[in-house]
Biopython code that builds the backbone (N, CA, C, O; Angstrom):
import numpy as np
from Bio.PDB.StructureBuilder import StructureBuilder

atoms = [
    (1, "MET", "N", (0.897, -1.191, 0.066)),
    (1, "MET", "CA", (0.029, -0.028, 0.025)),
    (1, "MET", "C", (0.876, 1.210, -0.032)),
    (1, "MET", "O", (1.747, 1.393, 0.818)),
    (2, "LYS", "N", (0.663, 2.040, -0.970)),
    (2, "LYS", "CA", (1.521, 3.258, -1.038)),
    (2, "LYS", "C", (0.520, 4.477, -1.047)),
    (2, "LYS", "O", (-0.219, 4.689, -2.009)),
    (3, "LYS", "N", (0.541, 5.234, 0.042)),
    (3, "LYS", "CA", (-0.332, 6.420, 0.077)),
    (3, "LYS", "C", (0.553, 7.566, 0.631)),
    (3, "LYS", "O", (1.510, 7.363, 1.378)),
    (4, "ASN", "N", (0.154, 8.784, 0.204)),
    (4, "ASN", "CA", (0.848, 9.980, 0.626)),
    (4, "ASN", "C", (0.249, 10.486, 2.003)),
    (4, "ASN", "O", (-0.934, 10.310, 2.291)),
    (5, "ILE", "N", (1.078, 11.073, 2.763)),
    (5, "ILE", "CA", (0.606, 11.590, 4.123)),
    (5, "ILE", "C", (0.794, 13.113, 3.946)),
    (5, "ILE", "O", (1.903, 13.590, 3.705)),
    (6, "ASP", "N", (-0.290, 13.842, 4.070)),
    (6, "ASP", "CA", (-0.225, 15.258, 4.080)),
    (6, "ASP", "C", (0.108, 15.816, 5.479)),
    (6, "ASP", "O", (-0.784, 16.100, 6.279)),
    (7, "MET", "N", (1.357, 15.956, 5.735)),
    (7, "MET", "CA", (1.785, 16.395, 7.102)),
    (7, "MET", "C", (3.168, 17.046, 6.822)),
    (7, "MET", "O", (3.935, 16.628, 5.955)),
    (8, "GLY", "N", (3.423, 18.127, 7.647)),
    (8, "GLY", "CA", (4.691, 18.794, 7.535)),
    (8, "GLY", "C", (5.879, 17.859, 7.825)),
    (8, "GLY", "O", (5.795, 16.901, 8.594)),
    (9, "GLU", "N", (6.957, 18.194, 7.174)),
    (9, "GLU", "CA", (8.161, 17.339, 7.292)),
    (9, "GLU", "C", (8.654, 17.234, 8.799)),
    (9, "GLU", "O", (9.101, 16.177, 9.244)),
    (10, "GLU", "N", (8.551, 18.349, 9.532)),
    (10, "GLU", "CA", (9.017, 18.332, 10.947)),
    (10, "GLU", "C", (8.154, 17.483, 11.782)),
    (10, "GLU", "O", (8.627, 16.734, 12.637)),
    (11, "LYS", "N", (6.865, 17.592, 11.541)),
    (11, "LYS", "CA", (5.844, 16.780, 12.366)),
    (11, "LYS", "C", (6.093, 15.243, 12.001)),
    (11, "LYS", "O", (6.152, 14.395, 12.891)),
    (12, "LEU", "N", (6.227, 14.948, 10.730)),
    (12, "LEU", "CA", (6.462, 13.562, 10.350)),
    (12, "LEU", "C", (7.778, 12.985, 10.900)),
    (12, "LEU", "O", (7.824, 11.841, 11.353)),
    (13, "SER", "N", (8.897, 13.838, 10.850)),
    (13, "SER", "CA", (10.137, 13.502, 11.435)),
    (13, "SER", "C", (10.023, 13.198, 12.943)),
    (13, "SER", "O", (10.495, 12.159, 13.405)),
    (14, "ALA", "N", (9.432, 14.056, 13.659)),
    (14, "ALA", "CA", (9.141, 13.899, 15.076)),
    (14, "ALA", "C", (8.333, 12.601, 15.385)),
    (14, "ALA", "O", (8.669, 11.845, 16.296)),
    (15, "LEU", "N", (7.278, 12.383, 14.604)),
    (15, "LEU", "CA", (6.457, 11.192, 14.762)),
    (15, "LEU", "C", (7.251, 9.960, 14.580)),
    (15, "LEU", "O", (7.164, 9.027, 15.378)),
    (16, "GLU", "N", (8.055, 9.937, 13.503)),
    (16, "GLU", "CA", (8.890, 8.799, 13.197)),
    (16, "GLU", "C", (9.970, 8.549, 14.397)),
    (16, "GLU", "O", (10.260, 7.409, 14.762)),
    (17, "MET", "N", (10.488, 9.624, 14.926)),
    (17, "MET", "CA", (11.499, 9.553, 15.931)),
    (17, "MET", "C", (10.852, 8.907, 17.256)),
    (17, "MET", "O", (11.441, 7.999, 17.842)),
    (18, "TYR", "N", (9.708, 9.371, 17.672)),
    (18, "TYR", "CA", (9.063, 8.919, 18.926)),
    (18, "TYR", "C", (8.510, 7.463, 18.603)),
    (18, "TYR", "O", (8.537, 6.628, 19.507)),
    (19, "LEU", "N", (8.052, 7.153, 17.457)),
    (19, "LEU", "CA", (7.641, 5.863, 17.227)),
    (19, "LEU", "C", (8.834, 4.820, 17.304)),
    (19, "LEU", "O", (8.674, 3.705, 17.800)),
    (20, "ALA", "N", (10.012, 5.247, 16.790)),
    (20, "ALA", "CA", (11.215, 4.398, 16.945)),
    (20, "ALA", "C", (11.537, 4.159, 18.360)),
    (20, "ALA", "O", (12.002, 3.070, 18.695)),
    (21, "GLN", "N", (11.317, 5.134, 19.249)),
    (21, "GLN", "CA", (11.587, 4.919, 20.670)),
    (21, "GLN", "C", (10.738, 3.894, 21.267)),
    (21, "GLN", "O", (11.088, 3.275, 22.272)),
    (22, "LYS", "N", (9.572, 3.693, 20.638)),
    (22, "LYS", "CA", (8.587, 2.606, 21.086)),
    (22, "LYS", "C", (8.771, 1.335, 20.273)),
    (22, "LYS", "O", (7.918, 0.448, 20.300)),
    (23, "ASN", "N", (9.863, 1.246, 19.562)),
    (23, "ASN", "CA", (10.175, 0.138, 18.709)),
    (23, "ASN", "C", (9.114, -0.215, 17.740)),
    (23, "ASN", "O", (8.718, -1.374, 17.615)),
    (24, "THR", "N", (8.650, 0.782, 17.053)),
    (24, "THR", "CA", (7.615, 0.609, 15.973)),
    (24, "THR", "C", (7.947, 1.565, 14.909)),
    (24, "THR", "O", (8.858, 2.379, 15.056)),
    (25, "THR", "N", (7.217, 1.491, 13.808)),
    (25, "THR", "CA", (7.411, 2.399, 12.768)),
    (25, "THR", "C", (6.024, 2.964, 12.211)),
    (25, "THR", "O", (4.960, 2.393, 12.452)),
    (26, "LEU", "N", (6.106, 4.019, 11.520)),
    (26, "LEU", "CA", (4.883, 4.722, 10.957)),
    (26, "LEU", "C", (4.182, 3.694, 10.154)),
    (26, "LEU", "O", (2.981, 3.495, 10.338)),
    (27, "ASP", "N", (4.894, 2.995, 9.228)),
    (27, "ASP", "CA", (4.215, 1.986, 8.452)),
    (27, "ASP", "C", (3.456, 0.931, 9.268)),
    (27, "ASP", "O", (2.301, 0.614, 8.985)),
    (28, "ASP", "N", (4.129, 0.405, 10.271)),
    (28, "ASP", "CA", (3.451, -0.540, 11.138)),
    (28, "ASP", "C", (2.194, 0.023, 11.766)),
    (28, "ASP", "O", (1.147, -0.623, 11.752)),
    (29, "GLU", "N", (2.291, 1.232, 12.322)),
    (29, "GLU", "CA", (1.180, 1.789, 13.000)),
    (29, "GLU", "C", (-0.063, 2.114, 11.979)),
    (29, "GLU", "O", (-1.244, 1.887, 12.240)),
    (30, "LEU", "N", (0.402, 2.650, 10.850)),
    (30, "LEU", "CA", (-0.692, 2.890, 9.791)),
    (30, "LEU", "C", (-1.358, 1.638, 9.339)),
    (30, "LEU", "O", (-2.575, 1.593, 9.155)),
    (31, "THR", "N", (-0.527, 0.568, 9.150)),
    (31, "THR", "CA", (-1.170, -0.686, 8.811)),
    (31, "THR", "C", (-2.197, -1.218, 9.823)),
    (31, "THR", "O", (-3.285, -1.694, 9.499)),
    (32, "LYS", "N", (-1.745, -1.090, 11.080)),
    (32, "LYS", "CA", (-2.677, -1.549, 12.210)),
    (32, "LYS", "C", (-3.996, -0.784, 12.142)),
    (32, "LYS", "O", (-5.085, -1.354, 12.197)),
    (33, "TYR", "N", (-3.837, 0.611, 12.013)),
    (33, "TYR", "CA", (-4.958, 1.422, 11.988)),
    (33, "TYR", "C", (-5.868, 1.168, 10.769)),
    (33, "TYR", "O", (-7.094, 1.132, 10.872)),
    (34, "ALA", "N", (-5.205, 0.995, 9.615)),
    (34, "ALA", "CA", (-5.988, 0.696, 8.390)),
    (34, "ALA", "C", (-6.848, -0.650, 8.546)),
    (34, "ALA", "O", (-7.983, -0.767, 8.085)),
    (35, "GLU", "N", (-6.177, -1.639, 9.244)),
    (35, "GLU", "CA", (-6.960, -2.915, 9.430)),
    (35, "GLU", "C", (-8.066, -2.722, 10.350)),
    (35, "GLU", "O", (-9.123, -3.327, 10.175)),
    (36, "GLN", "N", (-7.878, -1.848, 11.405)),
    (36, "GLN", "CA", (-8.979, -1.639, 12.333)),
    (36, "GLN", "C", (-10.077, -0.790, 11.663)),
    (36, "GLN", "O", (-11.264, -1.002, 11.912)),
    (37, "LEU", "N", (-9.701, 0.102, 10.874)),
    (37, "LEU", "CA", (-10.745, 0.954, 10.078)),
    (37, "LEU", "C", (-11.440, 0.089, 9.085)),
    (37, "LEU", "O", (-12.646, 0.228, 8.879)),
    (38, "TYR", "N", (-10.717, -0.804, 8.461)),
    (38, "TYR", "CA", (-11.359, -1.772, 7.491)),
    (38, "TYR", "C", (-12.362, -2.644, 8.179)),
    (38, "TYR", "O", (-13.463, -2.826, 7.661)),
    (39, "ALA", "N", (-12.037, -3.185, 9.310)),
    (39, "ALA", "CA", (-12.908, -4.053, 10.133)),
    (39, "ALA", "C", (-14.123, -3.238, 10.547)),
    (39, "ALA", "O", (-15.243, -3.744, 10.481)),
    (40, "LYS", "N", (-13.946, -2.037, 10.957)),
    (40, "LYS", "CA", (-15.009, -1.274, 11.378)),
    (40, "LYS", "C", (-15.918, -0.767, 10.343)),
    (40, "LYS", "O", (-17.109, -0.592, 10.602)),
    (41, "THR", "N", (-15.364, -0.493, 9.049)),
    (41, "THR", "CA", (-16.123, 0.113, 8.086)),
    (41, "THR", "C", (-16.784, -0.870, 7.034)),
    (41, "THR", "O", (-17.948, -0.714, 6.666)),
    (42, "VAL", "N", (-15.980, -1.880, 6.578)),
    (42, "VAL", "CA", (-16.418, -2.773, 5.598)),
    (42, "VAL", "C", (-17.306, -3.876, 6.208)),
    (42, "VAL", "O", (-16.902, -4.526, 7.173)),
    (43, "PRO", "N", (-18.540, -4.095, 5.639)),
    (43, "PRO", "CA", (-19.428, -5.053, 6.150)),
    (43, "PRO", "C", (-18.797, -6.444, 6.178)),
    (43, "PRO", "O", (-18.018, -6.796, 5.293)),
    (44, "GLN", "N", (-19.158, -7.277, 7.258)),
    (44, "GLN", "CA", (-18.606, -8.588, 7.487)),
    (44, "GLN", "C", (-18.726, -9.453, 6.159)),
    (44, "GLN", "O", (-17.748, -10.077, 5.748)),
    (45, "ASN", "N", (-19.894, -9.473, 5.529)),
    (45, "ASN", "CA", (-20.033, -10.332, 4.374)),
    (45, "ASN", "C", (-19.126, -9.993, 3.237)),
    (45, "ASN", "O", (-18.735, -10.859, 2.454)),
    (46, "VAL", "N", (-18.782, -8.707, 3.140)),
    (46, "VAL", "CA", (-17.800, -8.293, 2.102)),
    (46, "VAL", "C", (-16.443, -8.757, 2.507)),
    (46, "VAL", "O", (-15.708, -9.255, 1.654)),
    (47, "ARG", "N", (-16.065, -8.635, 3.717)),
    (47, "ARG", "CA", (-14.762, -9.042, 4.228)),
    (47, "ARG", "C", (-14.570, -10.573, 4.010)),
    (47, "ARG", "O", (-13.523, -11.057, 3.581)),
    (48, "ASP", "N", (-15.722, -11.316, 4.357)),
    (48, "ASP", "CA", (-15.663, -12.727, 4.105)),
    (48, "ASP", "C", (-15.446, -13.089, 2.660)),
    (48, "ASP", "O", (-14.643, -13.970, 2.352)),
    (49, "TYR", "N", (-16.153, -12.416, 1.759)),
    (49, "TYR", "CA", (-15.997, -12.690, 0.327)),
    (49, "TYR", "C", (-14.594, -12.410, -0.170)),
    (49, "TYR", "O", (-14.029, -13.203, -0.923)),
    (50, "ILE", "N", (-14.010, -11.250, 0.261)),
    (50, "ILE", "CA", (-12.641, -10.937, -0.066)),
    (50, "ILE", "C", (-11.710, -12.064, 0.418)),
    (50, "ILE", "O", (-10.864, -12.562, -0.325)),
    (51, "GLU", "N", (-11.896, -12.435, 1.664)),
    (51, "GLU", "CA", (-10.981, -13.467, 2.170)),
    (51, "GLU", "C", (-11.119, -14.751, 1.362)),
    (51, "GLU", "O", (-10.125, -15.402, 1.038)),
    (52, "MET", "N", (-12.396, -15.119, 1.031)),
    (52, "MET", "CA", (-12.561, -16.393, 0.308)),
    (52, "MET", "C", (-11.807, -16.259, -1.142)),
    (52, "MET", "O", (-11.101, -17.173, -1.569)),
    (53, "THR", "N", (-12.004, -15.120, -1.811)),
    (53, "THR", "CA", (-11.396, -14.967, -3.058)),
    (53, "THR", "C", (-9.949, -14.877, -3.023)),
    (53, "THR", "O", (-9.308, -15.353, -3.960)),
    (54, "SER", "N", (-9.328, -14.283, -1.984)),
    (54, "SER", "CA", (-7.908, -14.263, -1.882)),
    (54, "SER", "C", (-7.299, -15.553, -1.577)),
    (54, "SER", "O", (-6.169, -15.819, -1.987)),
    (55, "VAL", "N", (-8.017, -16.403, -0.848)),
    (55, "VAL", "CA", (-7.552, -17.785, -0.488)),
    (55, "VAL", "C", (-7.509, -18.592, -1.867)),
    (55, "VAL", "O", (-6.539, -19.301, -2.137)),
    (56, "LYS", "N", (-8.481, -18.472, -2.633)),
    (56, "LYS", "CA", (-8.573, -19.166, -3.822)),
    (56, "LYS", "C", (-7.449, -18.823, -4.892)),
    (56, "LYS", "O", (-7.093, -19.626, -5.755)),
    (57, "ARG", "N", (-6.946, -17.586, -4.749)),
    (57, "ARG", "CA", (-5.960, -17.169, -5.677)),
    (57, "ARG", "C", (-4.532, -17.683, -5.149)),
    (57, "ARG", "O", (-3.595, -17.817, -5.935)),
    (58, "THR", "N", (-4.420, -17.947, -3.864)),
    (58, "THR", "CA", (-3.172, -18.433, -3.277)),
    (58, "THR", "C", (-3.012, -19.931, -3.435)),
    (58, "THR", "O", (-1.885, -20.426, -3.449)),
    (59, "VAL", "N", (-4.098, -20.660, -3.552)),
    (59, "VAL", "CA", (-4.028, -22.086, -3.799)),
    (59, "VAL", "C", (-3.819, -22.416, -5.228)),
    (59, "VAL", "O", (-4.668, -22.120, -6.068)),
    (60, "LYS", "N", (-2.665, -23.047, -5.541)),
    (60, "LYS", "CA", (-2.326, -23.260, -6.940)),
    (60, "LYS", "C", (-2.731, -24.763, -7.329)),
    (60, "LYS", "O", (-2.658, -25.663, -6.493)),
    (61, "LYS", "N", (-3.113, -24.961, -8.499)),
    (61, "LYS", "CA", (-3.382, -26.318, -9.025)),
    (61, "LYS", "C", (-2.085, -27.049, -9.125)),
    (61, "LYS", "O", (-1.117, -26.441, -9.583)),
    (62, "PRO", "N", (-1.962, -28.330, -8.731)),
    (62, "PRO", "CA", (-0.798, -29.092, -8.911)),
    (62, "PRO", "C", (-0.598, -29.395, -10.390)),
    (62, "PRO", "O", (-1.550, -29.680, -11.117)),
    (63, "LYS", "N", (0.751, -29.322, -10.851)),
    (63, "LYS", "CA", (1.006, -29.653, -12.314)),
    (63, "LYS", "C", (0.849, -31.176, -12.484)),
    (63, "LYS", "O", (1.089, -31.960, -11.566)),
    (64, "SER", "N", (0.435, -31.551, -13.707)),
    (64, "SER", "CA", (0.336, -32.975, -13.930)),
    (64, "SER", "C", (1.796, -33.487, -14.001)),
    (64, "SER", "O", (2.704, -32.875, -14.564)),
    (65, "VAL", "N", (1.924, -34.677, -13.368)),
    (65, "VAL", "CA", (3.257, -35.406, -13.404)),
    (65, "VAL", "C", (3.382, -36.276, -14.544)),
    (65, "VAL", "O", (2.509, -37.123, -14.732)),
    (66, "PRO", "N", (4.420, -36.164, -15.376)),
    (66, "PRO", "CA", (4.570, -36.982, -16.554)),
    (66, "PRO", "C", (4.492, -38.502, -16.190)),
    (66, "PRO", "O", (4.990, -38.940, -15.153)),
    (67, "ASP", "N", (3.852, -39.261, -17.084)),
    (67, "ASP", "CA", (3.779, -40.685, -16.890)),
    (67, "ASP", "C", (5.138, -41.262, -17.285)),
    (67, "ASP", "O", (5.691, -40.885, -18.318)),
    (68, "LYS", "N", (5.670, -42.157, -16.489)),
    (68, "LYS", "CA", (6.998, -42.621, -16.668)),
    (68, "LYS", "C", (7.213, -43.394, -18.039)),
    (68, "LYS", "O", (8.285, -43.348, -18.642)),
    (69, "GLU", "N", (6.191, -44.054, -18.449)),
    (69, "GLU", "CA", (6.327, -44.895, -19.621)),
    (69, "GLU", "C", (6.154, -44.012, -20.887)),
    (69, "GLU", "O", (6.996, -44.042, -21.785)),
    (70, "SER", "N", (5.099, -43.260, -20.943)),
    (70, "SER", "CA", (4.833, -42.423, -22.205)),
    (70, "SER", "C", (5.486, -41.098, -22.239)),
    (70, "SER", "O", (5.714, -40.548, -23.317)),
    (71, "GLY", "N", (5.810, -40.537, -21.054)),
    (71, "GLY", "CA", (6.332, -39.221, -21.025)),
    (71, "GLY", "C", (5.291, -38.115, -21.085)),
    (71, "GLY", "O", (5.658, -36.940, -21.117)),
    (72, "THR", "N", (4.008, -38.448, -21.103)),
    (72, "THR", "CA", (2.945, -37.468, -21.064)),
    (72, "THR", "C", (2.397, -37.347, -19.704)),
    (72, "THR", "O", (2.731, -38.165, -18.846)),
    (73, "GLY", "N", (1.542, -36.345, -19.429)),
    (73, "GLY", "CA", (0.954, -36.061, -18.163)),
    (73, "GLY", "C", (-0.254, -37.046, -17.884)),
    (73, "GLY", "O", (-0.782, -37.129, -16.775)),
    (74, "VAL", "N", (-0.605, -37.709, -18.874)),
    (74, "VAL", "CA", (-1.796, -38.602, -18.826)),
    (74, "VAL", "C", (-1.381, -40.046, -18.808)),
    (74, "VAL", "O", (-0.770, -40.480, -19.786)),
    (75, "PRO", "N", (-1.663, -40.866, -17.750)),
    (75, "PRO", "CA", (-1.217, -42.289, -17.793)),
    (75, "PRO", "C", (-1.882, -42.922, -18.931)),
    (75, "PRO", "O", (-3.022, -42.624, -19.289)),
    (76, "GLY", "N", (-1.063, -43.898, -19.550)),
    (76, "GLY", "CA", (-1.577, -44.728, -20.635)),
    (76, "GLY", "C", (-1.637, -44.100, -21.979)),
    (76, "GLY", "O", (-1.939, -44.778, -22.960)),
    (77, "GLN", "N", (-1.331, -42.699, -22.077)),
    (77, "GLN", "CA", (-1.398, -42.085, -23.470)),
    (77, "GLN", "C", (-0.013, -42.036, -23.962)),
    (77, "GLN", "O", (0.932, -41.841, -23.198)),
    (78, "ILE", "N", (0.127, -42.223, -25.310)),
    (78, "ILE", "CA", (1.402, -42.035, -25.921)),
    (78, "ILE", "C", (1.360, -40.949, -26.898)),
    (78, "ILE", "O", (2.373, -40.644, -27.526)),
]
sb = StructureBuilder()
sb.init_structure("model")
sb.init_model(0)
sb.init_chain("A")
sb.init_seg("    ")
for serial, (resi, resn, name, xyz) in enumerate(atoms, 1):
    if name == "N":
        sb.init_residue(resn, " ", resi, " ")
    sb.init_atom(name, np.array(xyz, "f"), 0.0, 1.0, " ", f" {name:<3s}", serial, name[0])
structure = sb.get_structure()
């Protein structure tokens, strides 16, 4: 996620400095907040749908294994 922050450089620098003292970063904190805002704003059924479709994309179909005798991916075919 790449978004611009409309904040003065001095404020941004100070924020990053104090977040570093707490062993965190601005990116980490913004990601946490964005997730909270997403959960609060986007209806549960939409979040479920998005989760289901993203799981389908990550599951890859196994490639067919060549048959030892014929050298094809289908057993018994030449």
